[in-house]
C-alpha positions, 0 to 999 in steps of 0.5 A, spaced: 368 084 075 376 084 074 379 077 072 386 076 074 390 070 077 394 064 075 388 061 071 387 067 066 395 067 065 395 060 064 389 061 059 393 066 055 400 062 056 398 055 054 391 055 051 392 061 046 400 061 046 401 068 048 409 069 050 410 069 057 413 076 057 406 079 054 401 075 058 400 081 063 398 085 058 393 081 055 390 080 062 390 087 063 387 089 056 381 083 058 380 087 064 380 094 061 375 091 056 371 088 062 371 095 064 368 098 058 363 093 058 361 094 065 363 087 067 359 083 062 362 078 058 355 075 055 353 076 048 360 079 046 360 081 038 365 083 033 362 090 033 363 090 041 370 089 039 371 094 034 368 099 038 373 098 044 378 099 039 375 105 036 375 108 043 382 106 044 384 109 038 380 116 039 384 116 046 391 116 042 393 109 042 397 106 037 395 101 032 399 095 034 397 097 041 389 097 039 391 090 035 394 087 041 388 089 046 383 086 041 387 080 040 386 079 048 379 079 048 378 074 041 378 068 045 372 070 049 368 071 043 369 064 041 
């Protein structure tokens, strides 16, 4: 399952207040999280978000990138 399209972009832009130049990155991170979770957005916990961040850190991503990736998923936790 890959989320995309104008609705998701509008969600990040309008409902989450993400600046327009960053929206494509948030969409991409949410889709990567979906891949990490095998397409499942049900019952996401803070532990899932932490392990996703830990996985990114192990792959060599910088702290600010990991934070952005986790921020992209946060709206789906709540």
